[in-house]
C-alpha positions as CSV (number, residue, x, y, z in Angstrom):
1,M,-123.4,-67.6,-177.0
2,K,-125.3,-65.8,-179.7
3,A,-128.5,-65.7,-177.7
4,L,-126.7,-64.6,-174.5
5,S,-125.0,-61.8,-176.5
6,R,-128.4,-60.6,-177.8
7,L,-129.8,-60.6,-174.3
8,L,-126.8,-58.6,-173.0
9,V,-127.2,-56.1,-175.9
10,F,-130.9,-55.7,-174.9
11,K,-129.9,-55.3,-171.2
12,I,-127.3,-52.7,-172.0
13,A,-129.7,-50.7,-174.2
14,F,-132.5,-51.0,-171.7
15,T,-130.4,-49.9,-168.7
16,A,-128.6,-47.1,-170.5
17,A,-131.8,-45.6,-172.1
18,G,-134.2,-46.4,-169.3
19,C,-132.1,-45.9,-166.2
20,C,-128.8,-44.2,-166.7
21,I,-129.8,-41.3,-169.0
22,P,-133.0,-40.4,-167.1
23,L,-131.5,-40.7,-163.6
24,L,-128.2,-38.9,-164.5
25,L,-129.5,-36.2,-166.8
26,F,-133.2,-35.5,-166.6
27,P,-134.1,-32.5,-164.5
28,A,-136.6,-33.0,-161.6
29,S,-139.2,-31.0,-163.6
30,L,-139.0,-33.5,-166.5
31,L,-139.3,-36.5,-164.2
32,L,-142.4,-34.8,-162.6
33,Q,-143.9,-34.2,-166.0
34,L,-143.5,-37.9,-166.8
35,G,-145.5,-38.6,-163.7
36,F,-142.7,-39.9,-161.4
37,A,-142.4,-39.1,-157.7
38,V,-139.1,-37.3,-157.3
39,P,-137.3,-37.8,-154.0
40,Q,-135.3,-35.0,-152.4
41,P,-132.4,-34.5,-152.5
42,L,-132.1,-35.4,-156.2
43,F,-128.5,-36.3,-155.6
44,F,-129.6,-39.9,-154.6
45,L,-131.2,-40.4,-158.0
46,R,-128.0,-39.3,-159.6
47,L,-126.0,-41.8,-157.5
48,L,-128.4,-44.6,-158.5
49,G,-127.9,-43.5,-162.2
50,M,-124.1,-43.8,-161.8
51,A,-124.5,-47.3,-160.2
52,Y,-126.5,-48.3,-163.3
53,A,-123.8,-46.9,-165.5
54,A,-121.3,-49.2,-163.7
55,L,-123.6,-52.2,-164.4
56,V,-123.7,-51.2,-168.0
57,L,-119.9,-51.2,-168.2
58,G,-119.9,-54.7,-166.6
59,Y,-122.5,-56.0,-169.1
60,A,-120.4,-54.5,-171.9
61,F,-117.4,-56.5,-170.7
62,G,-119.6,-59.6,-170.6
63,L,-120.8,-58.9,-174.1
64,R,-117.3,-58.6,-175.3
65,D,-116.4,-62.0,-173.8
66,A,-119.5,-63.7,-175.1
67,R,-118.8,-62.5,-178.6
68,R,-115.3,-64.0,-178.2
69,G,-116.8,-67.4,-177.2
70,I,-115.9,-66.9,-173.5
71,Y,-118.7,-67.6,-171.1
72,P,-119.1,-64.4,-168.9
73,G,-120.0,-66.2,-165.8
74,D,-119.4,-63.4,-163.3
75,V,-121.5,-61.0,-165.4
76,V,-124.3,-63.6,-165.7
77,R,-124.3,-64.1,-161.9
78,V,-124.3,-60.4,-161.2
79,G,-127.1,-59.9,-163.7
80,I,-129.2,-62.7,-162.2
81,L,-128.9,-61.1,-158.7
82,S,-129.5,-57.5,-160.0
83,N,-132.4,-58.2,-162.3
84,G,-134.0,-60.9,-160.2
85,G,-133.7,-58.7,-157.1
86,A,-135.2,-55.8,-159.0
87,A,-138.0,-57.9,-160.2
88,V,-138.8,-59.1,-156.7
89,L,-138.7,-55.5,-155.4
90,L,-140.8,-54.1,-158.2
91,A,-143.4,-57.0,-157.8
92,G,-143.6,-56.2,-154.1
93,A,-144.1,-52.5,-154.9
94,A,-146.7,-53.2,-157.5
95,W,-148.6,-55.5,-155.0
96,Q,-148.6,-52.7,-152.5
97,G,-149.7,-50.1,-155.0
98,A,-146.5,-48.1,-154.5
99,W,-146.8,-46.2,-157.8
100,G,-150.6,-46.1,-158.0
101,S,-150.6,-42.4,-157.5
102,W,-148.1,-41.7,-160.2
103,G,-148.9,-40.5,-163.7
104,P,-150.0,-43.1,-166.3
105,L,-146.8,-42.9,-168.3
106,A,-144.7,-43.5,-165.1
107,Q,-146.9,-46.4,-164.1
108,A,-146.6,-48.0,-167.6
109,L,-142.8,-47.6,-167.4
110,M,-142.7,-49.2,-164.0
111,W,-144.8,-52.2,-165.2
112,G,-142.6,-52.4,-168.3
113,S,-139.5,-52.4,-166.1
114,L,-140.9,-55.2,-164.0
115,L,-141.6,-57.3,-167.0
116,S,-138.2,-56.5,-168.5
117,V,-136.0,-57.2,-165.5
118,G,-138.0,-60.3,-164.7
119,G,-137.5,-61.5,-168.3
120,I,-133.8,-60.6,-168.3
121,A,-133.3,-62.6,-165.0
122,I,-135.1,-65.6,-166.5
123,G,-133.1,-65.3,-169.7
124,L,-129.8,-65.1,-167.8
125,I,-130.7,-68.2,-165.8
126,V,-131.8,-70.2,-168.9
127,L,-128.8,-69.1,-171.1
128,G,-126.4,-69.2,-168.2
129,P,-126.4,-71.8,-165.4
130,L,-129.1,-74.0,-167.0
131,A,-127.5,-74.1,-170.4
132,R,-124.1,-74.9,-168.8
133,R,-125.1,-77.8,-166.6
134,G,-122.3,-80.3,-166.5
135,T,-119.6,-77.8,-167.4
136,P,-116.9,-76.3,-165.1
137,L,-118.1,-73.3,-163.1
138,H,-115.2,-70.9,-163.8
139,S,-115.8,-68.0,-166.1
140,S,-113.1,-68.6,-168.6
141,T,-114.4,-71.8,-170.0
142,A,-115.4,-71.4,-173.7
143,R,-118.4,-73.2,-174.9
């Protein structure tokens, strides 16, 4: 569970610093300076930031369980869907050149996000279901 705990720590830090804080707190002017397209109304970015904050809380509960030796199966499954889905959407956007007109920093952050969420999804699959083959599927089983 140590490797899974480390992955969850990375996911929590990445999501809080890269998603929650900017989407909840950055003014539109700063997002524009960073090179991002800013949709109007800005309220929808704030809602997305709050949804990410809820995911961070879920990952924190999963981290707590993993550190106690309890496999956080529900958190792993949510993380696979969330990160895997984000990776697919980001890859599709990259293929279509969706952020090609954005500033260089914003583009670099989007490519970094694609690599991060893809890597996190793969890590969760490897450290979760693949590592637990042959064990019961319920979340409370310690390993």
